[in-house]
N, C-alpha and C positions, 0 to 999 in steps of 0.2 A: 504494500500500500504506500504509494508515494505521498498522498495528500488526503487529509480529512478536512472538509469544509464545513464549519459550524455556521449555520444560517439562523439568525434570530427568528424565533417562532411567532412573535406577536404580530398578527395580521399578515398580509401578503407583501408588504412593502420592502421586505428583505429578500424573500424567496424569489420574486419575479426578477429583480436585477441580478441576483446571484446566479440564476440559471443562465442568463444572457452573458454574464461575465465568464462563467466556466465554458460556455460554448466558444467564446472568443479565445480563451486561454488554450483550449484543446485544438483550435485551428492553428495555434503556434506550436504547441507541444502535443502532437497527436499520439504520442506513446505514454502520456501521463495517465496513471491509474489513480482515480480519486473516488471519494465517497462523501455524499452529503450527510450531515447530521443536523437534526432540528427537532421540533416538538410543536404541539398545538396546531394553529392555522398554517404555520410555515411548513410543517411536515406534511399536512394534508395537501397543500398547494404543490409541493414538489412531487408527491405521489400522483396527483391529478395530471401532471404533465409528463408522467411516465418515467420519472427518475427514482431509482432505488434510494431509500433514505433510512438511516438509523434514527428511529424515533425515541427520544429520551423520555417519553411518557410524562411530560410536564405540561402544566397549563400555560396559556399565552402569557399570563402574568407570573413568570417563573421565579421562584425564590433563588437568591444568589448562591447560597451554599449548597442547596440541592442540585443546582446546575453544575457547580464545581465538582461535586462528587460523581454525578452521572457522567460528566465529560471525561473525568479521569478514568472511569471504568472503561469507556469506549476507547480512549486513546491507548490504555494498557492492553486491551484485547486485540486491537487492530495494528498497533505499533506503526503508525505512519512515519514517514521521514520528515514531514512538515505538517503543521496545523495552520489553517487559515480560518480566521474568525471574523464574521461580519457583526460587530457590535454585541458579541456574546463574551462578556468580560471574564466569566468564570472559566471559559475554555482556555484562555491565555494562561491563567494560573495553573490549570490542570496540566497543560502542556509543559510548563516550566518544571512542575513537580516531577513529571515523567522524564524530563530531560530532552524534550522535543522542541525544536525551534518553532516559533509562532509568528505569523503575520496578521496584523489587525487592520480591518477596514472600518472606517467610521466617517460621518460627516458632521460631527460635533465633539466639542470638549466641554467638560464641566469643571468645577473647582478641583484643583489638583490634589486637594486633601481628601476628596471623596474616595471611598474604598474602591469603587469601580475604576476611577481614573488611575489609582495607584497600581492597579493590575497591569496597566499598559507599560509600566516600567519593565515588565518581563517579556515584552514582545521584541523580536529582532528588528522589526520595522513596522511603522504605522502608515498606511496609505489613506490619506485624507481625501474623501470624495466631495471636495468643494474647494473654495478659494482660500488662499492665505489671508489672515487678518480678520476673518469674521468672528472667530473665537480666540480667546487667550490660549496660547499653546503652553501646556505644562512644562515647567523648567526641566524636569527630568527626562523629557522627550527630545531635548536638544540634539539635532543632527540625526534623529530617528524618523522624522516625519517627511513624507513625500506628498506634495499637494498635486493631486491628479485632475482637479476640476470636477464639475458635476457629473454624476454617473447616470446618464440617460441612455436607455436601450435604443436600438434601432427600431424604427416603426414600419409597419406594413402599409399604413395609410398616413398621408400628409394633408395639409390644408388644401392643396390643389386637388385632392381626391374627394372633396366634399360631396359633389353631385353623385359620384359613383357610390360612395358610402350610403347616401340617402336612398339611392335607387335600389341597392342591394338589401337595405333594411325595410323598404316599402314606405319610406317617409316622403311626403310631398315637399316640393321645393318651397312652398309658401307657408310651411308650418314652422313656428318658432319652437325650437327644442331646447329644453333645459335638462341636462343629465345630472343625476345625483349619484356620486361615487363616494360613499361614506367610509369605505375601508372596513376591514374585518373585525377589528377589536373594539371600536367605539360603537357599541350597540345602542339601539334606541332606549333600552332600559338604563344604560349607563350614561349616554349622551344624547338625549332626545332632541330631534329637530323637526319631526314630521308635523306636529301641531303648529309649529311656527312657519314652516316652509310651504305646506300645502295651501293655506289661505293666501299667503303672499303670491304664490304662483297663479292662483285664480284671479288675483287683482291685476295681473299683467295686462297692459294695454295692447293686446294682440288678438286679432280676430280668430286665428287658428293657432293652437299651441299644444305642446305635448311635454309632460313631465315624465322622464324615463329614469326610474330608480333601480339601480343594481343592488339587490338586497342581500345576496349571499344566504347565510344561514337564517336570516330573518324573513325569507321569502314568504313563508306561509302566513306569518303574522301580518305583514304589510299587505299581502294580497287580499287577506280578509278585510283589512281596514279600508282598502280602496275599492272594494267590490261595488260596482254601480257608480263610482265617482268618475265623472267624465274627464278625459284628457290626461289621465294618469296611467302609466304602464309600469308594472313591477316585473323585473326580470330577476331570476335567481343568480345568473352569471352571464357574462358576455365576453367572448374573446375572438379576435384581438380587441381589447378595450378601446384602442385608438380609432377603430371604425366608428364606434358610438361617439367618441369625443369629437372627431372632425365633422360628424353629422350634426353636432350640437351648436347652438348659439351661445350657450353659457354652461359652465361646469360648476357644480356646487359640491363641496366636500366638507368634512368635519375637521379640516386642518391637516389632513395627511399630506405631508410635504412631497412625497414621490409623485403622487397624482398631480399636484399643483405644478411641480417642475415639468412634468410631461406635458401638461396643458400649455404651459408657457412656451415650451420648445416647439409645440405645434402651432403656436400663434393664437391660442384661444384664451378668452377672458375667463376668470374664475372668481368665485366667492367662497371663502372658508368661514365656517361657523364653528367657533371654538367654545368649549366648556372649560378651558383652562386645565385640562387633564395631562397635557404633554408640554412641559416648559420648553423643550428643545424645539418643537414645531412652532410654538408660539413666538419663539425668537427668530427662527429661520423664515417662516412663511411671510411675514410682513415685508421682508426684503425682496420678495419676488414681485416685480412691478406690475405684472399682468393680473395680479390677484388683489382682491379687496378683502382684507382680514377683518372679521367682525366677531365680537364676543356675544354669546347668546344671552347672557344675563342682562335683562333690561331691554332687549331687542323686541320690537313689535313687528307684526306681519305687515303693517302699513309701511313702516320704514324699510323693511327688507324688500318689499315690492318695488319701492322707489329705487333702491340700490340695484336690483335686478334689471329694471328698465334702463337704468343708466349704463350698466355693463353690457347689455345685449346690443349688438351692432358694432362692437369693437373687434369682432372676429378677424383675425389675420393681421392685426397691427404689428405684433412682434415677429410673426412669421419666421420662427426658428432663429432669430437673431440674438435674443437675450441670453440664451444658454450656449449657443454655438454648437458646432459639430466638428469632428466626431466626438463621441463621449465614451461609450463602452470600450471601443478599441484602445484608447489611450490608457484606460485603467487596466485592461487585460495585458497590454504590453508590459506595463510596470510590474504587475503581479507575476506574469510568466517569467520575467527576468529574475525576480527575487526568488521564485520557487526554484528555478534552475540553479541559481547561486547556492541556495541552501542544500538542495539535493546533491549537487556536485560535490559538496563537502562531505557527503556520507556515502552515497552509492549511485551509480549511473542509472538513469531511467531506462528500462529495457523491456517493459511489458506494455502491451497495448490495452488500455482499459475499455470496457464495453461502452459503446456509444449509447446515449439516451434513446429509449424506444420512441420518444416523441419530443421534438424540440420546439422552442418558441417559434421557430420559423414555419413549422408545419402544423402546429396545434390549431384546431378548428373551434368555432364558437360552440 
């Protein structure tokens, strides 16, 4: 086993780019033997796309020390040459205890005295999936951090494919589409927006409109709530999600930064509705110029409707300029080089790992 890749399991925001990153890495190192490790929504997402995954059997909100212990057991059993961890801090400590070099991927830093941040001192290198200067770099990471820029996967649909996407989805060209992409972990029970957003949508000054909500595990509940409600379509899932995004006039999220960055890269306006549950996203999201960041507390449907009306119509203004291209390729090149450096120090890569049964490029809706 050349590589164990620990993908954070909370929601789909780590698993989706991690699959794309490893596809790009394998295009460079086609003899790399690797294995994904995750839990919760991350593990189910990886499995959904045909990847073998070691499931740590932890909840999305995983306890730190339980993750550390479970990660150490997996590393001890599979004995990889290198561990890569995307924001799974316990895996870095587990690798250090086992004597295995670790590479860490992240797009944020917290206070350097926090226990999670101090775990990064034991990584061989930290690849930062963002720009320098947004967060204070911990002093103990001096000369360890490589700033790779935003990690945005390649899209199958772009803003110029808007008419094609709508035609394939059966959406008329004169319909105003608002897509709701709340993410997997911020449920309606934990971070409700339906009772705020649905009335705001119905106040929009549009003759024909459609609210398309990708509900995931909440499909049954939201489908029941919207039964008989005009102009609201609830989907369990949709892939590739950028097909729906480019067919939309506005994207609404619960502050999930990966979706907002992807919308920005596609040239789409977005509104994020935050309950303040994720301080990192509340820090990053307002910096994305194509997004209007709003806090739910004290927000009225009337005001939200006004904001939505203002944002609709700005589609295509950023047109993939704000985040730039390429994205995944640059991250993969850095990661592949570091993996090779570390594996060359131990043993030559000589075995061809099994290709994923289904890749992001071939997966269907």
